[in-house]
N, C-alpha and C positions, 0 to 999 in steps of 0.2 A: 250629799256631795261634800268632799274634803275641802274645807276652806282654808287649809294650812297655807301660810305665806311661804313662798319659795325664795329663800335668800342664796343668791350666788355668792360664792366666796371670791370676791374680787375687791379691788381697792374702792371702787365706786359703790358697788352694791353693799359692801359690808362696811368698811371704814367711814365712807361718805354717807351712805344711805341708812344704815342700820343704827349705828352708835349715836349719831347726832350730838357729839360731844359739844358742850357750850360753856360759855363763860371764861374762855381762855384766850380771847382774841387779843389782849394786851400783852400776853407772853410772846416773845419773839420766837420762842421755840429753838430747836436745834439747827445748827448750820447743816447744810446738805452733806458736807463732808464728814461731819461728826456723826450724823446718822448713818452713813454708809460704813464708817469704821466700827461703829458699835455693833450693828446687826450682822455685818459680814464676818465677824469674828465668832458667830455662834454655829457655824457650820462648816463642813468640808465640802466645797463645791465639787459636783460631779461633771460629767460632760454637759456642755451647754451650747456648743457651736456645732452646727451640721447635723443636729438631731432630726430624725424623720418624725413626721407627723401626718395624720389623716386630715388632708385639706378640705375645708368647706368651700364649695363652689357653687354658685347660683347663677344660672344663665337667665336673664329676663327674656320672655317668650311672648309672642304675639297674644297667646291665650291669657297670660298675666295681664297684658294691657287691656284686652277685651273685658276681663273680669273687673277692672276698674271702671270701664265704660258702662257695663251692666249695673254695677253698684250705683253710678251717678243717676242712671235712668230709674232705677228702682227707688231712689229718694224722692223722685217726683211722680211716682206711679199713683194710680187711683184705683181702688177696688170697689165693686158694687155687687150686691146680692143678685143671683139669678133665681128666679121662680121655677123655671123649666128649662129643658133643653139638654143637650149632650155636653158633658165635661170635656174639656180638652187640656193639653199640656200647658203648664203655667197657672191653671186654676187652684184655688186653695178650696179643698173639699173637706167636709166633715163626714167620716165614714165609720160605720161599725163592722166588725168582721169577726168571724169565728173560723179558725184554722183546724185542719184534721189531717192525720196521715193514716192511711189504710182505714179510713172511717171512724178513727179515734181521735176526739179532741186533745190537743196536747197543751201542756202548762205553758202560760204566757202568750198563747195564740189567740186570745180573745179580747175585745174591748169591753166585754162584759156589760154591753148596752150603754156605756158611758160616752161612746163616740171618741174620735181622735182627728185632729187636723192634719192634713197632708197637702203639700204643694206639689202637685203632680209633675213629674219630669225632674224633680230635685235629686232623686236617687236616695232618698232617706231610708227605704225599705228594700228588701231583697230583691234581685233581679227579677223582672217580670210582673211584679206585684202592682207598681204604678201603671205600667203600660197596659195591664189588664183592666184597669179601671177607665182609662181614657175611651172616649166614644160612647159610654153608657149614660142613660138617662139620669137626671136628678130624681131621686125617690126610687130608683130601680133597685131590686134585689137580684143578685146574680152570683155564679160561681166561677172562679178562675183557678186554673192549674199552674202551679209554680214548682221549681225545684230548689231547695236549699243549696247554697253554695258549699263545695267541699271546703273543710276547715272552718265551717260556721262556729264563731266562738261564743256567741250568745247562749247556745244550747248545742253542744257537740253532738248529742244524740240525734239531732235532726240533719247534721251534716251529710249532703248528697242525697236526701231523701225527697220524694215526690210528696207534694201536699196540695189539698184543696182549701181554698178560702171562700166562705160564703159571705159576700159584702153587700151592704146596703149604702147607698149614698144619701146621706141625710140633707145636706145642703152644699151650696157652691158659691164662692166669691170669685168673680172674674177680675182679674188684675189687667188694667190697661196702662201701657207704658207710653211716655211722650215719644215723638218721632225724634230720632237722633240726627239733627241738622245743624248746620253752622249757626243758625239762628238761636236754636236751643243752647248750644255751647256757650255762645256769646252772652246769653241772658244769665246763665246760671254758674258760669266759671270765669276765671280770669283770662281765658284763651279766647281768640276771635273766631276760630274755626275748629272743625273736628280734627284736621291735621294738626294744628297747634296744640290742641288739647292732648292728643295722643302722644306727640313728641314730648310734651311736658311730663306727661304720665310715665312715659318710658324712662326719661331722664331721672325722674324722682325714684322710680322703682330701682334703677341701676345704682343710684347713690346710696338708697337704703340698704340694698343687698351687699354693696361693696363695703359698708360700714359694719353691718352685721357679720359678714364673712370674716372680715378683718379681725373683729372682736373674738369670734369663735376660734380663729386660727392662732391668735396670740395666746388664748386660754389653752388651746391644745398643745402648743409648744411649751408653755410654761409647766404644764402638767407633767410632761415628759422630763423637763429638766428638775422639777422639784422631786420627782421619783429617783432621779439620779443622784440626788444630794443626801448627805447624812447630816442631820441637825444634831449638833453637840448639846446645845442647851436652848431653853426658852427664856424670854424675860418675864419671869413668874409674876412680878408685881404688876406690870402692864397688862399681862393675860388677865390676871384676876380683875383688875380695874376695869377692863373692857367688858367682861362678863357682868359684873356688877352693874355697870352703868347701862348696859343694854337691858338687862332684866329690870332695872329700875324704870327705864323709859317705857317698856311695856306695861309695867305695873301702874305707872301714871295714866297711860292710855287707857288701861282697864278701869281706872277710878273715874275717868270722865264719862263713862257708860254705866257707872254704878255697880260695877263687878269687882270681885276680889280676883287675884292673879290666878288662882287655881282654876276658877270657872272660866276666866276669860281665855287662857291658853288652850283649855280643853275645847271650847266652843269655836274659837276663831281660829287658832293655829292648828287644831287637829291633834293636840297632844294628850297623851293619856293621863299625865299629871304635872304639876308645877316641877317636880323634880326631873321628870322627862324632858320638860322644856329647858331648864337649866343645863342639863347635860347636853341638849342639842345646841344651845348657844356656846357652851364651852368647846364643842367639837368645831363649830365655825370659827371661833376665836383662834383655836390652835392652828387650824388650817390658814387663816388669814396671816397669822404671824409666821408661819412657815414660809408663806409666799414672800412676806416682806424680808425675811432673812436671806432668801435666795436671791431676791431682786437686788438687795444691797451687795451681796457677795459677787453678783456678775457686775454691777457698777464698779466695784472695787477692782476686780480683775482686769476690766477694760479701760479703767480710768476715765470713766464717764463723769464729765463735770456738769454740775447744774447751775445755770446762771440766773441772774435776776430776771432775765426775759423768760426763761423756763418756767420760773415761779409765777410770773404774770400770766403766761399762757395757761398754766394750771389753774389759776384762780378763775380766768375767764371761761374755761371749759366747765368747771364745777358750777359756776353761777349760771351759765347757759343751760346746763342739764337740769338744774334744779330751780330755775326761775327766780333766781336771787339777783336783786337790783344793784348791789354795790358791795365793795369789799368790807365795808362796815358791817353789813348785814351778814356777809359770808362768815366773818370771824366771830360773829355772835353764835353762830351754829357750829363751826368747825375749828379745830385747832391750827395753828401754824404748822405743827408737825404733820397733820393730816395733808395739807396742801404740798408741803415739802416731799412727802413720801409719794404723793400722787405724780408730782413732776419727775421724780426719779424713776417711778414705775413706768411712766409713759415712755421715757427714752430707752429703758431697758427692754421693754416689751417690743418696741419697734426694732431694736437692735437683734434680739434673738430671733424675731420672725424673718427679718432679712437674711439672717445666717443659718436658717434652717432648711430642711429638704422636705418639700411638700410631696406627699403620696396621695393621689386621688383615691377616695374611698370607694370600696366595691359597691 
């Protein structure tokens, strides 16, 4: 499995979360208007109002709420082994199987006697496989007939073909879930009843998806605007500083585990080499600064002002996001310029989203 960390190019995920610049808290940093003037001069701003973007829209459904209820019940479920009897949906079974098409076993279609665990009814296997096991006896050996779905990606040669699986049920664990009652909810949640729990759950989901959709939509709008803009120059010194400090942070992280940078970025970040990692970070830094330039250009064009209250709001948002207790600790980790830019970007992102044209994705 690829363990490469995925860094989103955004003010929080990159400037705040990745570089973790430190030791600059006593520096007052640039004034917001000076930052805006500096970076806005580095581009020719393209169309930024009324741009179309594919909107991210998520409607909270009853099924989503039910999934949270099921998850709650599963946290307090109990499983016990069964010595005999018929397996049923929801049971965790260990099975061996051998699959064949036209009497010929196919690659990857056998457990090779090692057994594998399945939760029946979970839909992990191809259609008909788990249903074919339900109702059979523990210890039984039997055949089931299934058809691989069209467009089967794991093995395209099997797509649409009929197959026979010889199956042995080795063992079974039966999972028992608590009864979903008002008393259960009151005992294990902050709600007093099922109705209150489901209402709270729906409200939480709606808040979550509202925030995630807003974030996705702001990113979508900014992507269009950035593509419309011509960058004249980059702040080369700042760019190199960001790359160097980011690489150093990762190198220090590697040392805490007893690795050199080359081995660490290969094993943990999925990079081919240290050079590839540095190039990757350089690309992210360039994208981040491109965003910063465009954000400041829009702030300049729209005369967006940043007040002390905006800075305080930005401080609070970053502290809440990263579990920082106070501003002293905040500025031990981040520069004043980081927070100033975050305040500018928050207002610009909201502005461009309010002035963009959403198009529902197909």
